[in-house]
Each structure stands twice: as C-alpha cells, then as structure tokens.
C-alpha angles and dihedrals in degrees: 000000000000128000123203116240100163116169091221125065129220126236122206136172139183117276119223109204093175095075108087096171139041119024109344141141122270124198112230117203120198105203141245091016116114115226138052131329132251112237121222127181115264102225125214112257090243092060113084113235116229128163115201117187094203111100090013097056092110092052088054090051092048092050091049090049092051092050093049090049090051090053089053096052104277099118123219112245121253122255134049120315117218096164129042090209093052091046092054092048093049092045096056094037088056092048094047093046091051091050099042104033120205100286100070111136092202124083119209136156131214122197131181127211117192128193131168089263108038148002121231125193119196125195122198141155117269141179124013120353106242116218114211125196113215104182101081095054097040094048093046090053092047089054091048093048125002110254096004092114091051089052088055089049090054092052089048091055091050091056091079093061120115092034096295101158115242128145109224142166097280090052091056091051090048091050092049094049091049095046094049097036092229125162094206136026101256137110090237090058089055091051092049093046093047093051092047093051096042095036091234138124100222126156124234091261092050092049089049090053093046103046110358097223124186106258124215089236090056092053091046089052090050087060095049095264089295101138091177090069088064091050090243139117128229120235127212134183117241106185107308095338130088114224128191112233114204113223094215118225110239118247113269128212120248134245088257090055090051092052091048089051089059090057098043106035123093095193107104095195095052091042091053091050094049091046090053093049091048088055090049091048090054091048092051089050096049106128093198097051115118086218088069091059089078087081095045106049098221097101145106088238126086130188104254096231096059108122132170095204115116129204120193091339095309126112112247111222114177112215124238120249127225135357141230093250145343120240118211133172100221116316119049106186100093093041092053092047090053091047091050093048091049094049092047089051091051094047093048092049092051088216101117140094128217099212114083094184133025129190116197130182113232090217141341093263115127094247093054093045090052091049089053093049091048090051091052091049090049090054092049089051091050091048092050092050092050093045092049093050095043091050086078092064119088115263114224101216096188103025096174091067094057 
C-alpha cells in the first residue's frame, strides 16, 4: 500500500451555498471532466477582480498537473476542491487505492514537490518492513513441476530491478562482507579479519564467545545451503591449494512450462501464485515501461542516490535507506540483524537518502507533464504486480521469534 508524504499541505474550509449575495463561495465546474469542482470565492461586485500569478504560481502548476493526470486516466476525486494541493493528494490516493487494493503486503510512500519551474515525485519505503518467507511456496511448486519454484525465484529476484527497493539474499551477504571486512565469503576470512583488526590470534570459538558475529556459514545455512542464492561461491582446500567450488544454480522451468502448469494443474492456490508471477514477469519485460528507462538513461526518472559531489577524486554516492520488504528462505533472525546494522550505520553516517526513485518533469510543458504522469502510473503498475505476486509468500508476523 502507499502512504502520502507530500511536502505540501492542503487547506480546506466549509462552503456556504446559502449566501447568494456579498462575499460567498461559488462552485466552478470545468466541463466535460468527471469528478468534483474547484471552489473559488464569489467576490462582491464592488470589489475589483485581479488574479496575480506571483505567490500562487505553484497552485496554478498543481491544478494544471491534476487536470493533465485526469486526462491520462487518473480521475479527479468527487466533491468540492478548496485547495489544489489537497485535490492532488486525494486524486493520486484514490488512484493508488483503486490499483493496489487494501491487501498489499508492501509499504511504499509517494510524495510530490511542486515549484514554479518543475514537479518532482519521490518514492520511498514506509511503515513496517514486511518479512516474507519464500521456501514453502518455492518448494511446493518444485514438487508440482520440476524447476517451477526456481522459475518463480528468478522472477522474484528480477523484481528489484530499476531501483525497486527489496532486501534479498545478496544484500545480506553484501552487508556481512562489509561489516566483517572479509575478501571472501568464508568463516576463515572472518577469523583472519577479526584478528587483523583487533591484533589478536583468537580461534573461531574464542571470537564467537567474545563478539558473537554472524558467520558466513550461518547465513548459507539460513538459505538451505544454497550459496548461489547469496551470489557467492564456496571454497575448498585440495592439498595445499584453495579451489573455488561453484554451488550450481538448479535448473529452472520456463515461461512456457509455467503457462502449461496453469492449464494442467488442479491446485487453485498454486495456480493463483503462478498466474501472479506470470503477470509480474510480463510487467518486468514490458519494453514501453518508464521503469525500464533506468537502464537506458533517456528518461525523466533518476536513481535517487546519483550525486555529482566528489571527495578526493571519488564519486560520492549516498546509499538508499530501507526497503518495501525483506525476503528470507526460512529463518529471518540473521537477515534482520544484518539489515538493522546496515541501517544504523547509514543513519549514523548521515550519508543516505530516503527516496529510492525520483521522477522529475523537465519542464511544465504539457508533453513533459504527461511524461511524468505516465512514469508515475508505470511505477504504480509495477508496484501492484510485485505486491500481488509477493502476497503468495508467507508473511512472518513476528520475525524476531523465528
């Protein structure tokens, strides 16, 4: 679901329709638009009428943006509008609620900032981080059709493309490597790094007793021994040489297999899950989606962490904070501890941004406003597809007890 964190605030007041003379409020209908009506004050004939677009430039832009959105399928809300800001908030809240419904397991926020020169839309995580367990669904699908669960897992991994914020297995491995300063994903590397930093010669057991770190082997176990899920390789010793052992990714089914499963299966729950992931797959493959522009560069959208500031010759790129959900295989304790440590580090450093995605209009021309609106609608459609698919994973309601 989406929350509204608009920078601007709406102002409304009661409308008195019973006052036909003097200074009253008059409902203005712009036809043939369906929806409510903006309300402007009905001035006394003795008061000269003058409209000055100085301080109210942004209201004019907001109203124009709302009308363009209405023309592109984001309906104006019903009722009387006494504030352009409130109208815009209600308009998009109504559209998002209609698209997402009330059962979305993913929490995101969209806020709009309007100036007299541009409109910027920011998208960030909000609310409680939902923790989703993947194993039950994936294993059930693999039993029903060999490799079908792994196909679903592949689609799940693709959902985080184009900056959509999801914590996943490779993130946990990244956090662990960064926290422990290890060059490879092994317990021995943790021991060596710890002793180098602390100038000690402790064993693994002694380090465990002293600081209770999360070990790479523990995280691998959390994901069923499937090192490939973490984007890492195992290493083994053969004589005096260290050899990397590829933990081969199991063969996944195909899109054709998934479609055939819908025709052949008699399990309604699994069919519903596969149908949702097929819809997500199609959404991720849409060539005309503005979400895809993140990989092309010619777009009104920019990754929120892009920064031109340089420090000692290096590009400074603040990291984004938070995510819509955290994906785990079975156990969640280690993953959540790594997430918490990473977020605390980011907050303490002050070098982070909340928005994962930003859409900005190049100008206030109609074509650019419509491009911005289409980008916003594309994101909502992507969010709906991900939410619908991920609703088939098991929600861990009290993750710290798992």
